[in-house]
ZATOR-415916 format. One record per residue (C-alpha): x, y, z. Coordinates in steps of 0.5 Angstrom, whole numbers, padded with zeros to 4 digits, always signed. Example, Ala and Ser with C-alpha at 12.3 -4.5 7.8 and 13.67 -1.06 7.14 Angstrom:
! ZATOR-415916
+0025-0009+0016 +0027-0002+0014 
***
This chain:
! ZATOR-415916
-0065-0044+0069 -0063-0041+0076 -0061-0034+0077 -0054-0036+0079 -0054-0040+0073 -0056-0034+0069 -0051-0030+0072 -0045-0035+0071 -0047-0036+0063 -0048-0028+0062 -0041-0027+0066 -0038-0032+0061 -0041-0029+0055 -0038-0022+0057 -0031-0025+0058 -0032-0028+0051 -0033-0022+0048 -0027-0019+0051 -0023-0025+0048 -0022-0028+0055 -0023-0035+0053 -0020-0039+0059 -0024-0035+0064 -0030-0036+0060 -0029-0044+0059 -0028-0044+0067 -0034-0041+0069 -0038-0045+0064 -0035-0051+0066 -0038-0049+0073 -0045-0048+0071 -0045-0054+0067 -0043-0058+0073 -0049-0055+0076 -0054-0056+0071 -0051-0061+0065 -0058-0059+0061 -0056-0052+0060 -0057-0051+0053 -0054-0044+0052 -0048-0046+0057 -0046-0052+0052 -0047-0047+0046 -0043-0042+0049 -0037-0047+0051 -0037-0049+0044 -0036-0042+0042 -0030-0042+0047 -0027-0048+0044 -0028-0045+0037 -0025-0038+0039 -0019-0042+0041 -0019-0046+0035 -0020-0053+0039 -0025-0055+0033 -0026-0062+0035 -0028-0060+0042 -0033-0054+0039 -0036-0060+0035 -0037-0064+0042 -0040-0058+0046 -0045-0056+0040 -0047-0063+0039 -0049-0063+0047 -0053-0057+0046 -0056-0060+0040 -0058-0066+0044 -0062-0062+0049 -0065-0058+0044 -0064-0059+0036 -0067-0053+0034 -0062-0048+0038 -0059-0044+0032 -0053-0041+0036 -0051-0048+0037 -0052-0050+0029 -0048-0043+0027 -0042-0045+0032 -0042-0052+0029 -0042-0050+0022 -0035-0046+0023 -0032-0051+0027 -0034-0057+0022 -0032-0052+0016 -0025-0051+0020 -0024-0059+0020 -0026-0060+0013 -0032-0063+0014 -0036-0059+0009 -0042-0063+0008 -0044-0063+0015 -0042-0056+0016 -0047-0054+0010 -0052-0058+0013 -0052-0055+0020 -0052-0048+0016 -0058-0050+0012 -0061-0052+0018 -0060-0045+0022 -0063-0042+0016 -0069-0046+0016 -0070-0045+0023 -0068-0037+0023 -0069-0034+0016 -0069-0027+0019 -0063-0028+0023 -0057-0025+0019 -0052-0030+0023 -0055-0036+0020 -0054-0033+0013 -0047-0031+0015 -0045-0038+0017 -0049-0041+0010 -0044-0036+0006 -0038-0039+0010 -0040-0046+0009 -0041-0045+0001 -0034-0042+0001 -0032-0049+0001 -0034-0050-0006 -0032-0046-0012 -0038-0047-0016 -0042-0045-0011 -0038-0038-0009 -0044-0034-0013 -0049-0037-0008 -0044-0035-0002 -0044-0028-0005 -0052-0028-0005 -0052-0031+0002 -0047-0026+0005 -0052-0020+0001 -0058-0023+0005 -0054-0022+0011 -0053-0015+0010 -0060-0014+0008 -0062-0017+0014 -0057-0013+0019 -0054-0007+0015 -0051-0004+0021 -0048-0011+0023 -0040-0011+0022 -0040-0019+0022 -0045-0019+0016 -0040-0014+0012 -0034-0018+0013 -0038-0024+0010 -0040-0020+0004 -0032-0018+0003 -0030-0025+0003 -0035-0028-0001 -0034-0022-0006 -0026-0023-0006 -0028-0030-0008 -0032-0028-0014 -0027-0023-0016 -0032-0017-0014 -0028-0011-0012 -0033-0006-0012 -0037-0010-0007 -0031-0012-0003 -0029-0004-0003 -0036-0003-0001 -0036-0008+0005 -0030-0004+0008 -0033+0003+0007 -0039+0001+0010 -0035-0003+0016 -0032+0004+0017 -0038+0008+0017 -0041+0003+0023 -0035+0003+0027 -0029+0007+0025 -0024+0004+0029 -0026-0003+0027 -0019-0007+0026 -0020-0012+0021 -0023-0006+0016 -0017-0001+0018 -0012-0007+0016 -0015-0008+0009 -0016+0000+0008 -0008+0000+0010 -0006-0005+0005 -0010-0001+0000 -0007+0005+0001 +0000+0003+0002 -0001-0001-0005 -0003+0006-0008 +0001+0009-0014 +0005+0014-0011 +0005+0012-0004 +0011+0014+0000 +0014+0011+0006 +0011+0016+0010 +0004+0015+0008 +0005+0008+0009 +0008+0009+0016 +0002+0013+0018 -0004+0009+0015 -0001+0002+0018 +0000+0006+0025 -0007+0008+0025 -0009+0001+0023 -0004-0002+0029 -0007+0003+0034 -0014-0001+0033 -0011-0008+0033 -0004-0007+0037 -0004-0015+0036 -0004-0015+0029 +0003-0018+0026 +0001-0016+0019 +0000-0009+0021 +0007-0009+0025 +0010-0012+0019 +0008-0007+0014 +0009-0001+0019 +0016-0004+0020 +0018-0004+0013 +0015+0003+0012 +0019+0006+0017 +0026+0002+0015 +0025+0005+0008 +0024+0012+0011 +0031+0011+0015 +0034+0008+0009 +0032+0015+0006 +0037+0018+0011 +0043+0016+0007 +0041+0020+0001 +0042+0026+0006 +0049+0024+0007 +0051+0023+0000 +0048+0029-0002 +0052+0033+0004 +0058+0029+0001 +0057+0032-0006 +0055+0039-0004 +0062+0039+0000 +0066+0036-0006 +0063+0041-0011 +0065+0047-0006 +0072+0044-0006 +0072+0041-0012 +0076+0035-0009 +0077+0032-0016 +0079+0038-0021 +0080+0035-0028 +0086+0040-0030 +0088+0043-0023 +0083+0048-0024 +0080+0048-0017 +0080+0053-0012 +0086+0054-0008 +0086+0051-0001 +0085+0052+0005 +0078+0055+0003 +0076+0062+0006 +0072+0061+0013 +0066+0064+0010 +0066+0059+0005 +0067+0053+0009 +0061+0056+0014 +0057+0057+0008 +0058+0049+0006 +0056+0047+0013 +0050+0051+0013 +0048+0048+0007 +0049+0041+0010 +0045+0043+0016 +0039+0045+0012 +0039+0039+0008 +0038+0035+0015 +0034+0040+0018 +0029+0039+0012 +0030+0032+0010 +0030+0029+0016 +0029+0033+0023 +0023+0037+0020 +0020+0031+0017 +0021+0027+0023 +0018+0032+0028 +0011+0032+0024 +0010+0024+0024 +0005+0022+0029 +0007+0019+0036 +0006+0012+0034 +0011+0013+0028 +0016+0016+0032 +0016+0011+0037 +0016+0005+0031 +0022+0009+0029 +0026+0008+0036 +0023+0001+0037 +0026-0001+0030 +0033+0002+0031 +0033-0002+0037 +0030-0009+0034 +0033-0009+0027 +0041-0009+0026 +0040-0006+0019 +0036+0000+0022 +0042+0001+0026 +0047+0000+0020 +0043+0005+0016 +0043+0010+0021 +0051+0009+0022 +0052+0010+0015 +0048+0016+0015 +0052+0019+0021 +0059+0017+0018 +0057+0020+0011 +0055+0026+0014 +0061+0027+0019 +0066+0026+0013 +0062+0031+0010 +0063+0036+0016 +0070+0034+0017 +0072+0036+0010 +0068+0043+0010 +0070+0044+0017 +0078+0043+0017 +0082+0048+0013 +0085+0043+0008 +0092+0045+0005 +0092+0039+0000 +0086+0035-0003 +0089+0028-0002 +0087+0027+0005 +0080+0030+0004 +0079+0026-0002 +0080+0019+0002 +0075+0022+0007 +0070+0023+0002 +0071+0016-0001 +0071+0013+0006 +0064+0017+0007 +0061+0015+0000 +0063+0008-0002 +0060+0004+0004 +0054+0008+0004 +0053+0007-0004 +0055-0001-0003 +0050-0002+0003 +0044+0002-0001 +0045-0003-0006 +0046-0009-0002 +0040-0008+0002 +0035-0007-0003 +0031-0014-0002 +0030-0012+0005 +0025-0006+0003 +0021-0010-0002 
***
């Protein structure tokens, strides 16, 4: 292989690591036009097609590589994954077994073997054994632990799957796959509130901004946080209703209008409710969650609606407390205007928070 050819193949490999698949394919096509017998270029082209989910083309490219060098292990490994996706499971297993035979001390051979064996439920224990061998050969390789996690899940070994996630994060604390699994686990833990779930999903999303699953988890947690603000409006209405005794049973409520000091005291209580129940909590959220709150309000009708409900209920409570009413009729109407729609939407949107 010439130096120029090596450079093109190396550049393509670097681009593939950055997930710039189309650019890598263009460079490899150029290289293969120069030298159709470059086995490494064919193998890398197979990886590009496999990464792009073009599995038939990946099989063709790795077949070309193996026609030149039947013992080129990387081509066999890539071929295993492509054949597995095409459900040509017998051929996938044969390719993986050949990779293990040729490179018995290469962890990726065993990772490919575990992937191939996953196609048969009776052979799941063998897949787990292959993944464990991959980890033994390369205890600092995160791909080996990803394979171990998958095989452990199939075999119902939660202890091993949890170990795989922990070890991956030990090796790479920013690994997007492991952070996503950790986020799901922490979010599902008993007692985890919306704030805690939002924090863990935001951490995972920071590592993998393109993850739709993490974005959905964060959006759900943020929506539940926004939904909770309506209870602050309900509490504000209850406070002001109790201070005025809007619905006296035997006409024993305080005389109206209420003294200015009493009304200011109730307004101060409403301010405290919002300061500690919303503003203080919002200010303590990490920047990523704060941005998600704003983004969700812009994108989601129901998020805007819950804020409108919270603001409406609170404004009704402020109006009842601030105005020196001489009769209970009007403030009673204002009370129900603020409370009834809020309670109805709290009930109606419950399925959207699950």
